[in-house]
Wavefront OBJ file of the C-alpha trace (Angstrom):
o trace
v 189.633 130.078 -102.588
v 189.664 132.849 -99.827
v 189.386 136.538 -101.126
v 190.976 139.577 -99.222
v 191.937 143.077 -99.680
v 187.775 143.308 -100.494
v 188.562 146.820 -102.044
v 191.457 146.564 -104.146
v 189.279 143.559 -105.612
v 186.617 144.931 -106.545
v 188.349 148.086 -107.940
v 190.060 145.550 -110.231
v 186.822 143.689 -110.938
v 185.480 147.051 -112.042
v 188.078 147.855 -114.246
v 187.527 146.564 -117.850
v 190.252 148.475 -119.423
v 192.921 146.685 -118.235
v 192.094 144.303 -121.135
v 192.185 146.771 -123.939
v 195.278 148.573 -122.074
v 197.364 145.240 -121.722
v 198.874 144.463 -118.287
v 202.237 143.487 -120.080
v 205.258 144.140 -118.290
v 207.194 145.500 -121.971
v 204.135 146.295 -123.854
v 205.696 145.583 -126.913
v 205.324 142.557 -129.111
v 207.747 143.345 -131.513
v 210.945 141.187 -130.939
v 214.292 141.621 -132.509
v 215.967 138.089 -134.319
v 218.474 137.961 -131.179
v 215.856 139.017 -128.331
v 214.898 136.527 -126.102
v 211.147 136.120 -125.376
v 211.148 135.930 -121.594
v 207.872 133.841 -119.980
v 207.225 133.781 -116.512
v 205.410 131.054 -115.015
v 203.387 131.013 -111.146
v 202.166 127.948 -109.564
v 200.840 127.073 -106.281
v 202.438 124.055 -104.487
v 200.952 120.686 -106.459
v 203.467 117.943 -105.802
v 207.066 117.824 -105.422
v 209.539 116.300 -108.282
v 209.213 115.981 -111.848
v 207.620 112.515 -111.979
v 208.177 111.479 -107.837
v 208.585 113.358 -104.613
v 211.706 110.769 -104.145
v 213.848 112.083 -106.702
v 217.118 113.835 -105.568
v 216.190 117.796 -104.882
v 212.323 117.231 -105.638
v 210.551 120.625 -105.085
v 207.225 121.972 -106.012
v 209.043 123.206 -108.982
v 210.885 120.886 -110.352
v 208.379 119.619 -113.269
v 208.101 122.968 -114.589
v 212.055 123.691 -114.536
v 212.229 120.280 -116.287
v 209.829 120.960 -118.807
v 211.466 124.636 -119.537
v 214.786 122.974 -120.001
v 213.242 120.382 -122.313
v 210.991 123.319 -124.341
v 213.933 125.779 -124.730
v 216.236 123.157 -126.656
v 213.819 123.531 -128.676
v 212.968 126.991 -128.686
v 215.951 128.704 -127.269
v 214.419 132.202 -128.368
v 212.145 131.928 -125.218
v 213.488 132.045 -121.454
v 211.123 130.572 -118.782
v 211.411 131.319 -115.623
v 209.479 129.576 -112.508
v 208.026 131.083 -109.376
v 206.219 128.719 -106.688
v 203.236 131.032 -104.838
v 201.489 130.221 -101.594
v 198.327 129.308 -102.413
v 197.057 131.446 -99.546
v 198.819 134.386 -101.310
v 197.471 133.592 -104.777
v 194.275 136.131 -104.722
v 197.039 139.182 -103.232
v 199.229 138.672 -105.519
v 197.344 138.266 -108.637
v 195.640 141.495 -107.353
v 198.487 143.334 -107.131
v 200.486 141.954 -110.385
v 196.952 143.180 -112.497
v 196.976 146.519 -110.674
v 200.764 147.177 -111.731
v 200.662 145.667 -115.105
v 203.219 142.865 -113.901
v 200.835 139.900 -114.736
v 202.948 136.076 -114.944
v 202.485 134.803 -118.226
v 201.440 131.250 -116.964
v 199.547 130.613 -113.857
v 199.393 126.633 -113.030
v 196.608 125.869 -110.358
v 193.094 124.343 -110.049
v 190.692 125.731 -112.860
v 187.515 126.701 -110.365
v 190.681 128.832 -108.030
v 191.242 130.834 -111.156
v 187.827 131.269 -112.907
v 187.161 134.682 -111.851
v 190.086 136.016 -113.847
v 188.335 134.746 -117.106
v 185.085 136.599 -116.262
v 187.704 140.007 -115.508
v 188.819 139.246 -118.849
v 192.849 139.178 -117.997
v 192.891 135.409 -119.538
v 193.706 134.647 -123.149
v 191.321 131.992 -124.257
v 192.662 128.403 -125.421
v 190.697 127.225 -127.691
v 192.806 127.581 -130.421
v 195.943 125.463 -129.489
v 193.395 122.353 -128.396
v 193.571 119.863 -131.279
v 191.593 117.183 -132.307
v 193.533 114.678 -131.047
v 193.828 116.236 -127.619
v 189.987 117.285 -127.332
v 189.335 113.284 -127.892
v 191.976 112.199 -125.758
v 190.314 114.201 -122.384
v 186.816 113.350 -121.192
v 183.979 115.470 -121.555
v 183.464 115.850 -117.797
v 186.957 117.531 -117.332
v 186.141 119.840 -120.852
v 182.790 120.963 -119.281
v 184.819 121.965 -116.081
v 187.317 124.113 -117.875
v 185.179 125.717 -120.551
v 183.515 129.224 -119.839
v 180.964 130.221 -122.854
v 182.055 129.111 -125.682
v 185.921 128.945 -125.159
v 188.185 126.478 -123.405
v 190.376 129.419 -120.653
v 192.383 126.070 -118.872
v 194.291 123.330 -120.330
v 193.759 120.468 -118.455
v 196.967 118.238 -117.125
v 195.674 116.494 -114.210
v 193.055 116.151 -111.828
v 192.092 115.394 -108.045
v 188.368 113.707 -107.735
v 186.251 113.953 -104.583
v 184.391 111.507 -102.972
v 183.555 109.761 -99.766
v 186.285 107.421 -98.116
v 184.888 105.193 -95.048
v 186.428 102.726 -93.221
v 185.972 98.916 -94.274
v 186.970 97.532 -90.723
v 184.033 99.330 -89.007
v 181.530 98.462 -91.687
v 182.627 94.749 -91.493
v 182.281 95.107 -87.483
v 178.541 96.734 -87.602
v 177.516 94.070 -89.907
v 177.525 96.475 -92.781
v 179.064 93.978 -95.342
v 177.167 94.396 -98.357
v 177.720 98.187 -98.559
v 181.513 97.769 -99.059
v 182.996 97.968 -102.269
v 185.936 96.057 -103.616
v 189.458 97.264 -102.420
v 189.828 99.725 -105.166
v 186.435 100.713 -106.385
v 184.103 103.507 -105.816
v 180.953 101.764 -104.017
v 177.583 103.375 -104.715
v 174.940 104.224 -101.726
v 171.884 105.321 -102.015
v 170.670 108.682 -99.394
v 168.255 105.199 -97.811
v 171.745 103.066 -97.803
v 173.605 105.819 -95.926
v 170.678 106.400 -93.393
v 171.315 102.568 -92.673
v 174.627 102.517 -92.762
v 175.147 105.465 -90.000
v 172.482 103.888 -87.522
v 174.147 100.570 -87.672
v 177.579 102.016 -87.424
v 176.562 103.913 -84.505
v 174.682 101.049 -82.938
v 177.639 99.124 -82.989
v 180.267 101.878 -81.868
v 178.457 104.677 -79.763
v 182.088 106.333 -79.400
v 182.373 107.300 -82.862
v 180.965 109.344 -85.260
v 179.601 107.324 -87.960
v 179.886 110.597 -90.777
v 181.919 113.810 -90.664
v 180.370 117.173 -91.095
v 182.161 120.508 -90.858
v 180.835 123.742 -91.025
v 183.515 126.157 -89.546
v 184.444 128.022 -92.640
v 184.401 127.778 -96.234
v 187.400 125.014 -96.559
v 185.891 121.432 -98.075
v 182.708 123.255 -98.896
v 182.397 121.354 -102.196
v 181.643 118.413 -100.261
v 178.486 120.239 -98.530
v 177.721 121.884 -101.883
v 177.290 117.987 -103.379
v 175.143 116.945 -100.200
v 172.563 119.525 -101.329
v 172.571 118.021 -104.556
v 171.555 114.489 -103.349
v 167.869 114.545 -104.129
v 168.224 116.044 -107.539
v 168.894 119.540 -107.105
v 171.005 121.215 -109.877
v 172.007 124.082 -107.677
v 172.513 126.190 -110.757
v 169.601 127.307 -113.146
v 170.252 127.743 -116.515
v 170.659 131.452 -116.068
v 173.848 130.731 -113.638
v 171.664 131.759 -110.573
v 171.519 129.440 -107.398
v 167.836 127.336 -107.627
v 168.436 125.723 -104.268
v 165.708 126.563 -102.459
v 163.258 124.483 -104.000
v 161.850 121.066 -102.937
v 164.769 119.046 -103.687
v 167.548 121.834 -101.940
v 165.295 121.393 -98.718
v 164.714 117.803 -98.667
v 168.404 117.452 -98.933
v 169.433 119.988 -96.351
v 166.776 118.702 -93.991
v 168.177 115.046 -94.611
v 171.663 116.073 -93.567
v 170.467 118.061 -90.707
v 168.170 115.252 -89.662
v 171.468 112.724 -89.599
v 173.159 115.558 -87.188
v 170.031 116.076 -84.892
v 169.912 112.056 -84.715
v 173.665 111.961 -83.420
v 174.891 110.055 -86.764
v 177.605 113.158 -87.672
v 180.353 114.524 -86.256
v 179.196 116.629 -82.982
v 179.595 120.640 -83.360
v 179.769 120.398 -86.880
v 179.588 124.203 -86.817
v 182.689 124.316 -84.987
v 184.820 121.716 -86.909
v 186.794 122.462 -89.986
v 187.180 119.953 -92.911
v 190.611 119.628 -91.564
v 189.423 118.654 -88.013
v 187.435 116.049 -89.671
v 189.798 114.182 -91.872
v 192.405 114.015 -88.603
v 189.186 112.349 -86.974
v 188.929 109.950 -89.685
v 192.600 108.962 -89.741
v 192.461 108.434 -85.696
v 189.386 106.170 -86.583
v 186.990 108.361 -84.653
v 184.933 109.232 -87.565
v 183.793 105.700 -90.025
v 182.625 108.000 -93.037
v 184.767 111.308 -94.291
v 185.562 113.168 -97.324
v 188.346 112.543 -99.483
v 190.311 113.475 -102.984
v 192.955 111.617 -104.524
v 195.732 113.371 -102.784
v 194.333 113.054 -99.374
v 193.582 109.383 -99.762
v 197.428 108.801 -101.150
v 198.567 110.878 -97.844
v 196.192 108.624 -95.611
v 197.649 105.667 -97.064
v 201.192 106.610 -97.078
v 201.120 107.560 -93.781
v 199.501 104.468 -92.805
v 202.651 102.357 -94.523
v 205.075 104.920 -92.552
v 203.518 103.822 -89.156
v 202.303 108.034 -88.587
v 198.646 106.435 -88.633
v 197.472 103.111 -87.359
v 196.572 100.814 -90.351
v 192.830 100.018 -91.216
v 191.114 99.287 -94.390
v 190.044 102.709 -96.028
v 187.747 102.390 -99.389
v 186.023 104.713 -101.398
v 182.300 105.462 -102.077
v 180.708 108.286 -104.249
v 178.262 111.110 -102.506
v 174.792 109.223 -102.391
v 172.345 110.756 -104.660
v 168.520 109.675 -105.326
v 168.522 109.111 -108.999
v 172.735 109.461 -109.895
v 175.879 109.057 -107.429
v 177.636 112.117 -107.208
v 180.814 113.009 -107.747
v 183.338 116.286 -108.708
v 186.942 117.205 -109.356
v 189.345 119.785 -109.230
v 191.047 120.112 -113.052
v 194.608 120.853 -112.592
v 195.294 123.215 -115.430
v 197.346 126.141 -116.989
v 196.050 129.763 -118.277
v 197.454 132.087 -120.303
v 197.486 135.858 -118.990
v 196.952 138.656 -121.440
v 199.913 140.880 -120.975
v 199.604 142.945 -123.898
v 202.658 141.555 -125.523
v 202.041 139.316 -128.465
v 205.496 137.748 -128.534
v 204.986 136.984 -125.118
v 201.391 135.363 -125.462
v 202.397 133.334 -128.147
v 205.057 131.418 -126.379
v 203.165 131.272 -123.306
v 200.794 129.553 -125.012
v 202.858 127.270 -127.060
v 204.884 126.448 -123.896
v 201.451 125.459 -122.197
v 200.388 123.266 -125.372
v 203.989 121.389 -125.021
v 204.565 120.163 -121.298
v 200.180 119.261 -121.468
v 200.816 117.238 -124.661
v 204.433 115.868 -124.510
v 204.439 112.521 -124.236
v 206.731 112.450 -121.812
v 205.922 115.324 -119.699
v 202.399 114.375 -119.273
v 203.007 111.435 -117.551
v 203.907 113.648 -114.388
v 200.233 113.965 -114.145
v 200.184 110.646 -112.529
v 201.530 112.863 -109.071
v 197.391 113.962 -109.163
v 195.545 111.796 -111.793
v 195.563 112.017 -115.602
v 193.342 113.472 -117.638
v 194.166 111.714 -120.816
v 193.076 108.602 -121.759
v 196.456 107.668 -123.388
v 198.264 108.129 -120.153
v 195.544 106.166 -118.345
v 195.953 103.371 -120.297
v 199.650 103.380 -119.524
v 199.225 103.757 -115.798
v 196.465 101.871 -114.660
v 198.417 98.866 -113.113
v 200.757 101.395 -111.488
v 197.998 103.337 -109.939
v 195.374 100.536 -108.538
v 192.719 103.251 -108.087
v 193.070 105.061 -111.784
v 190.878 102.596 -113.391
v 187.691 102.995 -110.958
v 188.280 107.057 -111.023
v 188.246 107.071 -114.412
v 185.262 104.947 -114.584
v 183.638 106.983 -112.347
v 183.821 110.362 -114.395
v 180.458 110.120 -115.737
v 179.436 111.146 -112.366
v 181.351 114.372 -112.263
v 179.479 117.437 -111.935
v 180.661 120.768 -112.854
v 180.517 122.116 -109.100
v 181.194 125.652 -109.326
v 179.386 125.967 -112.818
v 182.494 128.407 -113.638
v 180.091 131.050 -112.213
v 181.078 134.651 -112.077
v 181.863 135.533 -107.934
v 182.098 132.123 -107.059
v 184.578 132.669 -104.529
v 182.165 134.724 -102.610
v 179.542 132.138 -102.434
v 181.581 130.128 -100.881
v 181.675 132.758 -98.239
v 178.214 133.001 -97.803
v 177.213 129.175 -97.504
v 178.950 127.880 -94.395
v 177.210 130.748 -92.055
v 173.823 129.327 -92.952
v 174.639 125.877 -92.009
v 176.216 127.101 -88.578
v 172.778 129.266 -88.190
v 171.007 125.697 -89.048
v 173.286 123.671 -86.798
v 172.916 125.832 -84.216
v 169.234 126.542 -84.145
v 168.924 129.998 -85.019
v 167.650 129.263 -88.375
v 165.155 126.738 -89.990
v 166.325 124.984 -93.115
v 164.012 126.874 -95.345
v 165.376 130.150 -93.897
v 168.694 128.908 -94.200
v 168.498 127.931 -97.779
v 166.196 131.436 -98.313
v 169.103 133.763 -97.221
v 171.827 131.586 -98.780
v 169.787 131.625 -102.517
v 169.237 135.304 -101.826
v 172.799 136.411 -100.853
v 174.451 134.095 -103.803
v 172.209 135.373 -106.149
v 172.929 139.047 -104.924
v 176.833 137.963 -105.458
v 176.095 136.099 -108.979
v 174.305 139.369 -110.527
v 177.071 141.625 -109.298
v 179.598 139.525 -110.916
v 177.464 139.204 -114.137
v 177.342 142.577 -114.432
v 181.362 142.863 -114.348
v 182.148 139.597 -116.152
v 183.533 140.314 -119.837
v 182.350 136.542 -121.116
v 178.903 137.182 -119.722
v 178.451 140.358 -121.635
v 180.372 139.437 -124.561
l 1 2 3 4 5 6 7 8 9 10 11 12 13 14 15 16 17 18 19 20 21 22 23 24 25 26 27 28 29 30 31 32 33 34 35 36 37 38 39 40 41 42 43 44 45 46 47 48 49 50 51 52 53 54 55 56 57 58 59 60 61 62 63 64 65 66 67 68 69 70 71 72 73 74 75 76 77 78 79 80 81 82 83 84 85 86 87 88 89 90 91 92 93 94 95 96 97 98 99 100 101 102 103 104 105 106 107 108 109 110 111 112 113 114 115 116 117 118 119 120 121 122 123 124 125 126 127 128 129 130 131 132 133 134 135 136 137 138 139 140 141 142 143 144 145 146 147 148 149 150 151 152 153 154 155 156 157 158 159 160 161 162 163 164 165 166 167 168 169 170 171 172 173 174 175 176 177 178 179 180 181 182 183 184 185 186 187 188 189 190 191 192 193 194 195 196 197 198 199 200 201 202 203 204 205 206 207 208 209 210 211 212 213 214 215 216 217 218 219 220 221 222 223 224 225 226 227 228 229 230 231 232 233 234 235 236 237 238 239 240 241 242 243 244 245 246 247 248 249 250 251 252 253 254 255 256 257 258 259 260 261 262 263 264 265 266 267 268 269 270 271 272 273 274 275 276 277 278 279 280 281 282 283 284 285 286 287 288 289 290 291 292 293 294 295 296 297 298 299 300 301 302 303 304 305 306 307 308 309 310 311 312 313 314 315 316 317 318 319 320 321 322 323 324 325 326 327 328 329 330 331 332 333 334 335 336 337 338 339 340 341 342 343 344 345 346 347 348 349 350 351 352 353 354 355 356 357 358 359 360 361 362 363 364 365 366 367 368 369 370 371 372 373 374 375 376 377 378 379 380 381 382 383 384 385 386 387 388 389 390 391 392 393 394 395 396 397 398 399 400 401 402 403 404 405 406 407 408 409 410 411 412 413 414 415 416 417 418 419 420 421 422 423 424 425 426 427 428 429 430 431 432 433 434 435 436 437 438 439 440 441 442 443 444 445 446 447 448 449 450 451 452 453
C-alpha cells in the first residue's frame, strides 16, 4: 500500500486524541425507536458479482449490496450504504475521513493494508463478536494474520495465498520431471533444488529467464521479503524489530544475488515491476514466477479465452532450507471507531452477519474460503482449494502486523536496486535496510496505541 501526503498522515498518526474525542458524523449514540441507524461500508475492488462475475449487472459492490438487503430484512432499523474506493485512493481518503471525522463504519480489504489504523487507535477490536464456532472453523494461521496484541481487529472472510508458479512444459523440456508436482498440487523445493532447476532451464533454453526477479518499486515485495527468509531468518524479532542482517539473512540475499549474477533471473531486475515479470511469465519468457490465487485464476482464464497461449502452469512454494515458505493476504472487515455507539453496534453485527451467514460466506470462493465448513463444500468445484488448505502449515505472517509496515515496504526496494547495480554489497544493503526499517518501526511503535496499551 502506498502512502502519500506524508505531512497529513504524520499529523494523523500523532493524534491519539481522535479516539477519545470520537470520529463520528453525528457524535450521538442515542437513537429513537423510529430513527434508523446508518451504516456506511467502504471496500476496495475485490471481485465482481455476489458469487460470480457472470451474474447480470455484476460489479464490485454486488456482494455487499446483496448482504445489506438480506440483513436489513431482519434488521429494518438499520440502513446500509456501500461505496467502492479505488485501492490507490484508500490511504488518502481514510486520512481525510479521520481528519474530518467522517469515517465509514466498515472497511473491507486485505488486513495488512489496514493494520496501521489499528495502531492509530481508530479501529474497534472485534474479539467480542468472534464466537467459538467461528474460531474453530478458521485455521490458526489465518487468526495469526488478523490479530494484533490480544485482540482480533480484522474479521476474516477469504484469503489470497502467495506462491511461486512455474511452466511445467519448460521443466519437461529441460528434463526436470522429478521437480514437477501434481497438476493441482503445490510442489516443495529446497534452495539447492532451485539452483539445479534454474541452471538446467537456462541450459535447455538460453532465450528465457529461468526465474523472475523485480525491484523497481514496492509492488510484489512480499515475495522479495519471503526470499530473505529462505535460510531460516525470521525477519522480525520478538521485540518487533527487523533482524535481517545476520548470517541467515546475508546467506539468503547472497543466494538470490548469485542467481542474478549467473544469469538465472530476469535481467535488469532493478528496472522491472512485478507486473512486468507477470507479463513475461504469461508470454513464456520466464519459467518460474510469482503468483497468488487471483493472479493464477486470471492467467488460466486468459488461456481459456485465447488471450494467452496455453501452457502447463503449476504451483510451488518459495523454497526454504528447513520448511517451505508461503503467505497469504487475508480479505477481511474492520469496524472504525466513529464515536457513535449505535452505529458501532450495528456495524459489528453486520460484519458478523455477512462473515458467518451460511449462504453469504459461499461468496468467499471468489478469493479462497477461510472456513473449513466452506472449504469442504467447494473442494470439487475449486481444484486448487485442497492444496491451498493443506499448505496452510507453511503460511507466515509476512507483515507481523508491524506498526509502520507500509513505510518499511518503501525502504527495501531501493536497497535491492543498489545491490543489483553494484552500488552496495549484500551486507551494506541489509545493514541500511535494517537501520532504516527499525527507525521506522521505533517511531511508529511510540505512536501505536496497541504497543503502548
